[in-house]
C-alpha positions in Angstrom: 46.0 99.6 48.1 45.0 97.3 50.9 42.9 95.2 48.6 45.9 94.7 46.3 48.1 93.6 49.2 45.4 91.2 50.4 45.0 89.8 47.0 48.8 89.2 46.8 48.9 87.6 50.2 46.0 85.3 49.2 47.7 84.4 45.9 50.9 83.5 47.8 49.0 80.8 49.7 46.6 79.7 47.1 47.1 76.1 46.0 48.6 75.8 42.5 46.9 73.9 39.8 48.6 75.0 36.6 51.6 72.7 35.7 53.3 72.8 32.3 53.8 69.1 32.0 55.2 69.5 28.4 58.1 71.6 29.7 58.8 69.3 32.6 58.7 66.2 30.5 60.8 67.9 27.8 63.5 68.8 30.3 63.6 65.3 31.8 63.7 63.6 28.4 66.5 65.9 27.3 68.5 65.1 30.4 68.0 61.3 30.1 68.8 61.4 26.4 71.9 63.5 27.0 73.2 61.0 29.6 72.7 58.2 27.1 74.5 60.1 24.4 77.4 60.8 26.7 77.7 57.1 27.3 77.5 56.4 23.6 80.2 58.9 22.8 82.7 57.8 25.6 82.2 54.0 26.0 84.5 52.7 23.3 87.4 55.1 24.3 87.2 53.9 27.9 87.1 50.3 26.8 90.2 50.8 24.7 91.9 52.5 27.6 91.0 49.5 29.9 88.9 51.7 32.1 85.3 51.5 33.4 83.1 52.0 30.3 80.3 53.4 32.6 82.4 56.1 34.2 80.7 59.1 32.5 77.3 57.4 32.4 77.3 56.9 36.2 78.4 60.5 37.0 76.2 62.2 34.5 73.3 60.0 35.6 73.8 61.0 39.2 73.7 64.7 38.4 70.6 64.3 36.2 68.7 62.6 38.9 69.9 65.2 41.4 68.8 67.9 38.9 65.3 66.4 38.4 64.9 66.4 42.2 66.0 70.0 42.4 63.7 71.0 39.6 60.7 69.3 41.3 61.4 71.1 44.6 62.0 74.5 43.1 58.8 74.2 41.0 56.7 73.7 44.1 58.1 76.8 45.7 56.4 80.1 45.0 59.0 82.0 43.0 57.8 85.2 44.6 59.2 84.0 47.9 62.6 83.6 46.5 63.2 87.3 46.5 64.7 87.0 50.0 67.4 84.6 48.7 68.4 86.8 45.7 71.0 88.9 47.5 72.5 86.1 49.6 72.9 83.8 46.6 74.4 86.6 44.5 76.9 87.4 47.2 77.8 83.7 47.6 78.3 83.3 43.9 80.6 86.4 43.8 82.8 84.9 46.6 82.8 81.5 44.9 84.1 83.1 41.7 86.8 84.9 43.6 87.7 81.7 45.5 88.4 79.8 42.3 91.6 81.8 41.8 92.8 80.7 45.3 91.8 77.0 45.6 90.3 76.3 42.2 91.4 73.7 39.8 93.1 74.7 36.5 92.5 72.8 33.3 92.8 73.5 29.6 94.3 76.9 30.3 91.4 78.1 32.5 90.8 78.2 36.2 87.0 77.8 36.6 86.4 74.7 38.8 86.3 73.5 42.4 87.3 69.8 42.7 85.8 67.7 45.4 86.9 64.1 44.8 85.1 62.9 41.7 82.9 66.0 41.7 83.8 69.3 40.0 81.7 72.4 40.4 81.9 75.4 38.0 80.5 78.4 40.0 80.2 80.6 36.9 77.3 78.5 35.6 75.4 78.9 38.8 76.3 82.7 38.7 74.2 83.1 35.6 71.1 81.8 37.3 71.7 83.8 40.5 72.2 87.0 38.4 68.8 86.3 36.7 67.1 86.0 40.1 68.9 89.1 41.4 68.0 91.2 38.4 64.3 90.0 38.4 64.0 90.8 42.1 65.6 94.2 41.7 63.3 95.2 38.9 60.2 93.9 40.6 60.8 96.3 43.5 60.8 99.2 41.1 57.3 99.3 39.8 57.7 102.9 38.7 60.3 101.8 36.1 64.0 101.9 35.7 65.7 105.2 36.1 69.3 106.0 35.1 70.4 105.4 38.7 68.8 101.9 38.6 70.4 101.1 35.3 73.8 102.0 36.8 73.2 99.7 39.8 72.2 96.9 37.5 75.4 97.3 35.5 77.5 97.2 38.6 75.5 94.2 39.8 76.2 92.3 36.6 79.7 93.8 36.0 81.3 92.7 39.3 80.9 88.9 38.8 81.4 89.4 35.0 84.8 90.8 35.5 85.9 87.7 37.6 84.5 85.3 34.9 86.4 87.1 32.2 89.6 86.7 34.2 89.1 82.9 34.5 88.9 83.2 31.4 85.4 82.1 30.4 84.3 84.2 27.4 81.2 82.1 26.6 79.6 82.6 30.0 80.5 86.3 29.9 78.6 86.7 26.6 75.6 84.9 28.1 75.5 87.2 31.1 75.7 90.3 28.9 72.8 89.0 26.7 70.7 87.9 29.6 71.0 91.2 31.5 70.4 93.3 28.4 67.3 91.3 27.5 65.9 91.5 31.0 66.5 95.2 31.1 64.6 95.7 27.9 61.6 93.7 29.2 61.8 95.6 32.5 61.2 98.8 30.5 64.6 100.5 30.3 64.3 103.7 28.2 65.4 103.2 24.6 68.0 106.0 24.8 69.7 104.2 27.7 69.8 100.9 25.8 71.2 102.6 22.7 73.9 104.3 24.8 74.8 101.0 26.5 75.0 99.2 23.1 77.4 101.8 21.7 79.5 101.8 24.9 79.6 98.0 25.0 80.6 97.7 21.4 83.4 100.3 21.8 84.5 98.4 25.0 84.8 95.1 23.1 86.9 96.7 20.3 89.1 98.3 22.9 89.5 95.0 24.8 90.8 93.3 21.6 93.2 96.1 20.6 94.5 96.6 24.2 95.2 92.9 24.6 92.7 92.4 27.5 91.4 89.2 25.9 93.4 86.0 25.8 95.3 85.5 22.6 93.7 82.2 21.9 90.2 83.8 22.2 91.1 86.4 19.6 92.7 83.7 17.4 89.5 81.6 17.6 87.4 84.5 16.5 89.8 85.4 13.7 89.9 81.8 12.4 86.1 81.8 12.5 86.0 84.8 10.2 88.6 83.2 7.8 87.4 79.6 7.6 88.3 79.2 3.9 91.9 80.5 4.4 94.8 78.3 3.3 96.9 79.6 6.2 98.2 76.5 8.2 98.0 78.3 11.5 94.3 79.1 10.9 93.6 75.5 9.7 95.2 74.2 12.9 92.8 76.3 15.0 89.8 75.0 13.0 90.9 71.3 13.3 88.1 70.5 15.8 85.5 72.4 13.7 86.4 70.6 10.5 86.2 67.2 12.2 82.9 68.2 13.8 81.4 69.1 10.5 82.8 65.9 9.0 81.2 63.8 11.8 77.8 65.4 11.4 78.0 65.0 7.6 79.0 61.4 7.9 75.8 60.6 9.7 73.7 61.1 6.6 70.0 60.8 6.9 69.6 58.0 9.5 73.1 58.0 11.1 75.7 55.3 11.7 73.9 53.9 14.7 74.3 54.1 18.4 77.9 53.2 19.6 79.1 53.5 16.0 80.6 56.1 13.7 84.3 56.4 13.0 84.6 60.0 14.1 82.9 59.2 17.4 84.5 55.8 18.1 88.0 56.9 17.2 87.7 60.2 19.0 88.7 62.5 16.2 86.5 65.3 17.6 88.1 66.8 20.8 85.8 67.3 23.8 83.1 65.3 22.2 81.3 64.5 25.5 81.1 68.1 26.4 81.3 71.0 24.0 80.9 68.8 20.9 78.3 66.3 22.0 76.1 67.4 19.1 78.6 65.8 16.6 78.1 62.4 18.3 74.3 62.9 17.9 74.7 63.9 14.2 77.0 61.1 13.3 75.2 58.3 15.2 71.6 59.4 14.7 71.9 61.3 11.4 69.9 64.2 10.1 66.6 62.7 11.5 68.0 62.3 15.0 69.8 65.7 15.0 66.7 67.5 13.8 64.6 65.7 16.4 66.9 67.0 19.1 66.8 70.5 17.7 63.0 70.4 17.7 62.9 69.2 21.3 65.2 72.1 22.3 63.0 74.5 20.4 59.9 73.2 22.1 61.5 73.7 25.5 62.5 77.3 24.6 59.0 78.0 23.2 57.3 76.9 26.4 59.7 79.1 28.4 58.8 82.1 26.2 55.0 81.4 26.4 55.1 81.1 30.2 57.0 84.3 30.4 54.5 86.1 28.2 51.6 84.9 30.3 53.3 85.6 33.7 51.1 87.7 36.0 53.9 89.9 37.4 57.2 91.5 36.4 59.3 89.1 38.4 57.8 86.0 36.8 58.1 87.5 33.4 61.8 88.5 33.9 62.7 85.1 35.3 61.3 83.3 32.3 62.8 85.7 29.8 66.2 85.6 31.4 66.2 81.8 31.5 64.8 81.7 27.9 67.8 83.8 26.7 70.2 81.6 28.7 68.8 78.4 27.4 68.2 79.5 23.8 71.6 81.2 23.2 73.4 78.2 24.7 71.7 75.9 22.2 72.3 78.2 19.3 75.9 78.9 20.1 76.8 75.3 20.9 75.2 73.7 17.8 76.3 76.6 15.7 80.0 76.2 16.5 79.8 72.5 15.6 78.6 73.5 12.2 81.0 76.4 11.7 78.4 79.2 11.8 79.5 80.4 15.3 82.9 80.8 16.8 84.1 78.1 19.2 83.4 78.8 22.9 83.1 76.7 26.0 79.3 77.0 26.2 77.7 73.5 26.8 74.6 72.2 25.1 71.9 72.3 27.8 71.3 69.0 29.4 73.1 67.2 26.6 76.7 68.1 27.2 78.5 66.2 30.0 78.8 68.3 33.2 77.3 68.1 36.6 77.2 71.9 37.2 75.4 72.6 33.9 72.9 69.8 34.6 72.0 71.2 38.0 71.8 74.8 36.7 69.5 74.0 33.7 67.2 71.8 35.7 67.0 74.4 38.5 66.3 77.1 35.8 63.5 74.9 34.5 62.2 74.5 38.0 61.9 78.3 38.3 60.0 78.5 35.0 57.7 75.7 36.2 57.1 77.6 39.4 55.9 80.6 37.3 53.7 78.3 35.2 52.1 76.8 38.3 50.8 80.3 39.3 49.5 81.6 36.0 45.9 81.1 37.2 46.5 82.9 40.5 
């Protein structure tokens, strides 16, 4: 026992030599490219409105630089030392979510943001990362495995902030938290019978939420319209307006695209929220099939490196951090790109490091820093 503790103490202080430069470079490239595409998708509309054409470029560029700095700092910290911060960060995120209902900013029918001058912070995005850290720390301290009592505590841990996020409402982030926590529990060794029971209860709860009117009407309507995309009903067609235009924009790009700062759908702003939720339509129209495919390959490469590092992690905490972040990153990519193509329902999930948004940029770069921290200690 003492030998094990001594080995762990030595490993905590041993210089790190393993760095996944592919993952680090991929994340930086994605952030820089996303900033440029935000500029490309918004410049003409700002020029037409007589406003500063670099408005979104400057703000997104600032957060990308800040995110890269944060990623570099976090990558140099031994992730095993972050266990002492798990509980304080989790508690802070919970109160930040609650505070949104008191002093938060409301926009587009949701109350999710704090506004500080030109900066807006969305605490729910940081909450996902803090929950990943809290769950990884909790499971690491239970080397004997998860018992029913532990599973209940995990569900309460995830359910408390989840309830506040649902009330904002933010269905997309809620789904991500459910998938992330479920995936991490599986990796942590939750007994299959527990997982089966939770799946059944969760499915029943979702059905009950729909029939009892616990979900917002527009959320139910969006899902219903997604299931009936070929309907001639005018109300459904109106709900699918943004999806139809998104698919038209991507299709108009052809093989090579219309070119940067070009494309009718992008320039004329036919696709709503093109700089945020629907940034992939600007990529598809301006860069075509080749450009869009290249972006998907880059996203896939980043997700693959996260998976590989998680598989090779030396301890449970490192493995859970990587798997949680892998699910967070991968599902965000799949859902966002899928909704622009009509194969997933429309939610407010951003495309990692490509969609405009300072909070999202900081969160995904920080998440990348955690994975890099794990990769730096694979040889220890």
